[in-house]
C-alpha positions in Angstrom: 0.0 0.0 0.0 1.4 3.4 -0.8 2.4 5.4 2.1 3.6 8.8 2.3 4.9 10.8 5.6 4.9 14.6 5.5 4.0 17.5 7.8 0.9 19.8 7.7 1.9 23.1 9.3 4.5 21.4 11.5 1.8 18.6 12.0 3.4 15.1 11.5 0.9 13.4 9.1 0.7 10.0 7.1 -1.1 9.3 3.8 -2.0 6.0 3.0 -3.4 4.5 -0.2 -3.4 5.2 -3.9 -5.0 8.7 -5.3 -8.5 8.8 -4.8 -11.3 11.2 -4.7 -12.4 10.7 -1.4 -10.1 10.4 1.8 -10.8 9.8 5.5 -9.2 11.8 8.2 -8.0 9.4 11.1 -8.1 10.6 14.4 -6.2 8.5 17.2 -7.1 8.4 21.0 -5.2 9.0 24.2 -1.8 7.4 24.2 -2.2 6.6 20.4 -0.2 7.7 17.3 -1.1 8.2 13.6 0.4 5.0 12.3 -2.6 3.2 13.8 -4.5 4.6 10.8 -2.9 1.7 8.8 -5.2 -1.0 9.4 -8.2 1.1 9.0 -6.5 2.0 5.5 -6.5 -1.8 4.5 -10.4 -1.7 4.8 -10.9 1.9 3.4 -8.6 2.4 0.5 -9.9 -0.8 -1.7 -13.2 1.3 -1.8 -11.9 4.1 -3.1 -10.5 6.1 -0.3 -7.3 7.3 1.0 -6.6 7.6 4.7 -5.1 10.7 6.3 -4.1 10.7 9.9 -2.0 12.9 12.1 -0.3 12.8 15.5 -2.5 14.9 18.1 -0.5 17.1 20.3 1.8 15.1 22.8 1.6 12.2 20.8 3.7 10.1 18.2 6.2 12.1 17.0 5.3 15.0 19.0 5.8 13.1 22.3 8.4 15.0 23.4 7.6 18.6 22.4 6.0 19.5 25.7 2.5 19.8 24.4 -0.8 19.2 26.2 -3.3 17.0 24.9 -6.4 19.5 25.4 -9.4 20.8 23.0 -7.6 24.0 22.7 -4.4 22.7 21.4 -6.0 19.5 19.3 -8.9 21.7 17.7 -6.7 24.0 15.6 -4.6 20.9 14.3 -7.6 19.1 13.2 -9.1 22.2 11.6 -5.6 22.8 9.8 -5.7 19.2 8.5 -9.3 19.6 7.2 -8.3 23.0 5.3 -5.5 21.1 4.1 -8.0 18.5 2.5 -10.1 21.0 0.9 -8.2 21.2 -2.4 -7.2 17.9 -2.8 -10.4 15.5 -2.2 -13.8 16.1 -3.2 -15.1 14.3 -0.1 -13.8 14.4 3.6 -15.0 11.6 6.1 -14.0 10.8 9.6 -12.6 7.7 11.4 -11.9 8.8 15.1 -11.1 7.0 18.4 -12.0 8.0 21.9 -11.2 11.5 22.7 -10.1 12.0 19.1 -13.9 11.6 18.4 -14.8 14.4 20.7 -12.0 16.7 19.4 -13.5 15.7 15.9 -17.0 16.9 16.9 -15.5 20.3 17.8 -13.5 21.0 15.1 -15.5 19.7 12.1 -18.6 21.2 10.9 -20.0 18.3 8.5 -18.0 15.0 7.4 -19.8 13.3 4.9 -19.6 10.2 7.1 -18.0 9.7 10.6 -17.1 6.1 11.9 -16.4 6.4 15.5 -14.7 3.9 18.0 -15.4 4.3 21.7 -16.4 7.8 21.3 -16.5 10.2 23.9 -19.9 11.7 23.5 -20.4 13.6 26.6 -17.2 15.0 28.0 -18.9 17.1 30.6 -20.7 14.0 31.9 -17.4 12.0 32.0 -15.5 14.9 33.8 -18.2 15.0 36.5 -17.9 11.3 36.8 -14.3 11.4 37.3 -14.8 13.9 39.8 -17.4 11.7 41.8 -15.0 8.7 41.8 -12.2 10.8 43.1 -14.9 12.4 45.7 -13.8 16.1 44.4 -16.6 18.4 44.5 -16.8 21.5 41.6 -16.4 23.9 44.7 -12.9 22.1 45.4 -12.3 21.9 42.0 -12.8 25.7 41.3 -10.7 26.7 44.4 -7.7 24.3 43.5 -7.9 24.4 39.9 -6.2 21.3 39.3 -6.4 18.1 41.2 -4.0 14.8 40.5 -6.2 11.8 40.6 -4.8 7.9 40.6 -6.8 7.2 37.2 -6.1 9.2 34.0 -5.0 12.9 33.5 -5.7 15.1 36.6 -9.0 16.9 36.9 -9.0 20.5 35.8 -11.5 23.5 36.4 -10.3 25.1 33.4 -10.7 22.1 31.2 -14.2 21.6 32.6 -15.2 25.3 32.0 -13.9 25.1 28.5 -15.9 21.9 27.8 -19.3 23.7 29.1 -18.7 27.0 26.9 -17.8 25.2 23.6 -20.6 23.0 22.3 -19.9 20.2 19.7 -21.3 20.1 16.5 -24.7 18.4 15.8 -23.9 16.3 12.6 -26.3 15.1 10.1 -24.1 12.9 8.1 -24.2 9.1 8.5 -22.7 8.2 11.8 -21.7 4.4 12.4 -20.4 4.0 16.1 -18.4 0.9 17.7 -19.1 0.9 21.4 -17.7 -1.9 23.8 -20.3 -3.2 26.5 -17.6 -2.8 29.2 -16.5 0.8 28.1 -15.7 2.4 31.7 -15.6 6.0 30.1 -18.8 6.3 28.3 -22.1 4.6 29.5 -24.0 2.5 27.2 -27.3 5.0 27.9 -25.2 8.0 26.7 -24.4 6.0 23.6 -27.9 4.8 23.1 -29.2 8.6 23.4 -26.5 9.9 21.0 -27.5 7.3 18.4 -31.0 8.1 18.8 -30.7 11.7 18.4 -28.1 11.6 15.5 -30.0 8.6 13.9 -26.5 6.7 14.2 -26.2 3.4 13.8 -24.7 1.9 17.0 -22.9 -1.5 17.3 -22.3 -3.1 20.5 -19.3 -5.3 20.9 -20.2 -7.9 24.1 -16.7 -8.3 24.8 -15.3 -4.9 23.8 -13.8 -2.2 26.4 -13.1 1.3 26.0 -9.4 0.2 24.4 -10.2 -2.6 21.8 -6.9 -4.5 22.2 -7.4 -8.2 22.5 -7.4 -10.8 19.7 -11.0 -10.8 19.8 -11.8 -7.3 20.2 -9.6 -6.5 17.3 -11.3 -8.8 15.1 -14.6 -7.6 16.0 -13.0 -4.0 15.0 -11.8 -5.2 11.7 -14.9 -6.8 10.8 -17.0 -3.6 11.7 -14.4 -1.4 9.8 -14.8 -3.8 6.8 -18.5 -3.4 6.8 -19.0 0.3 7.7 -16.1 1.9 5.5 
């Protein structure tokens, strides 16, 4: 498969596939990197697409740049990638994981279609849930600004405020969601509610977790990508 590495406004990027009129923008999740797109490209490229993938702040080739993975850093990069595609392809679709899907919902007005794996569909709810798990009140978080917790990134008052003042776009394109029933970041109720509002096709992987990584989970992911791309 043809593979090309380059940068978009100093953002490391990789493009998979032979020249085509349609492209998927692939966005990884926390702890991911742009090369994760290669497996998806195996399914999408034979169907007449190319796949463009970028390293989000603090990830992949950007790991040691001292960058923060946050909406205010990731969204401008995603918009830069979208602008870069505008003169090169007639159709832009999205394939995104986890928090990458949330960032995409903030950054992209209207993709032609969206394939989302374990998407963060309600960031405010997730932050409030994490606060509850840690026994942290809004008042305490507001006073301290940032509180380290034993699971995941530190809780941040600035982050919560940003989320509350920056709503995501309401997409009307075809949306396909792969959700693991054992996902501990987004509840099934949240995923089902989003699917109803946006008429999305929701696939629930019974043995799936938030991170699809076992052989069985990856097989389910591959089959879903092949059917959805």
